[in-house]
C-alpha positions as CSV (number, residue, x, y, z in Angstrom):
1,M,-19.9,15.9,16.4
2,P,-22.8,15.4,13.9
3,R,-23.8,11.7,13.2
4,T,-23.2,10.4,9.7
5,E,-24.3,7.2,7.9
6,L,-20.5,6.1,8.1
7,D,-20.9,5.9,12.0
8,E,-22.7,2.5,11.4
9,L,-20.6,1.1,8.6
10,S,-19.1,-2.2,9.4
11,D,-16.6,-4.5,7.7
12,S,-18.5,-7.2,6.0
13,G,-16.1,-8.3,3.4
14,L,-15.7,-5.2,1.4
15,L,-13.3,-6.8,-1.0
16,G,-16.0,-9.2,-2.1
17,I,-18.7,-6.7,-3.1
18,T,-19.5,-4.8,-6.1
19,V,-19.7,-1.1,-5.6
20,L,-21.6,1.4,-7.7
21,A,-21.2,5.1,-7.8
22,P,-21.6,7.2,-5.7
23,T,-20.6,4.6,-3.1
24,E,-17.2,3.7,-5.0
25,A,-15.3,5.8,-2.2
26,L,-16.5,3.7,0.7
27,P,-14.2,0.7,0.3
28,P,-11.0,2.8,0.2
29,L,-12.4,4.8,3.2
30,W,-12.9,1.7,5.3
31,I,-9.7,0.1,4.3
32,A,-8.0,3.5,5.4
33,V,-9.7,3.3,8.7
34,R,-8.6,-0.3,9.2
35,A,-5.0,0.6,8.2
36,N,-5.0,3.3,10.9
37,V,-6.4,1.0,13.6
38,R,-3.7,-1.6,12.7
39,K,-1.0,1.1,12.8
40,I,-2.0,2.3,16.3
41,L,-2.3,-1.4,17.6
42,G,1.1,-2.3,16.0
43,E,2.8,0.6,17.8
44,V,1.3,-0.4,21.4
45,T,2.6,-3.4,23.2
46,L,1.2,-5.1,26.2
47,A,4.1,-3.7,28.1
48,H,3.0,-0.2,27.4
49,V,-0.6,-1.0,28.6
50,A,0.8,-2.7,31.8
51,A,3.1,0.3,32.5
52,A,0.3,2.7,31.5
53,K,2.7,4.5,29.2
54,L,1.3,4.6,25.8
55,P,3.2,6.0,22.8
56,R,2.9,9.8,22.4
57,E,1.1,9.4,19.1
58,V,-1.6,7.3,20.7
59,L,-2.0,9.8,23.6
60,S,-2.2,12.8,21.4
61,L,-5.2,11.1,19.3
62,A,-6.9,10.5,22.6
63,E,-6.6,14.2,23.8
64,D,-9.4,15.5,21.7
65,P,-12.5,15.6,23.8
66,E,-14.8,14.8,20.8
67,V,-13.2,11.3,20.5
68,W,-14.5,10.3,23.8
69,T,-18.2,10.7,22.9
70,N,-20.2,8.1,20.8
71,P,-21.9,10.0,18.0
72,C,-24.6,7.2,18.1
73,W,-25.6,8.3,21.7
74,A,-25.7,12.0,21.0
């Protein structure tokens, strides 16, 4: 997977910054990423982890070999 500038984007208080075009799409993009992380973590319990039985949706996301690589190391 090719590396992009978004690989290094981090959350530094996006709601408190002024965004100018063409970067106006970055805050909603980052919020969507955070929402998906929260969704996954909200579905997984410590019991799932302890039993090594993660929800199917989580396992299906991890099946793609490309997600196991770090584009920053490529």
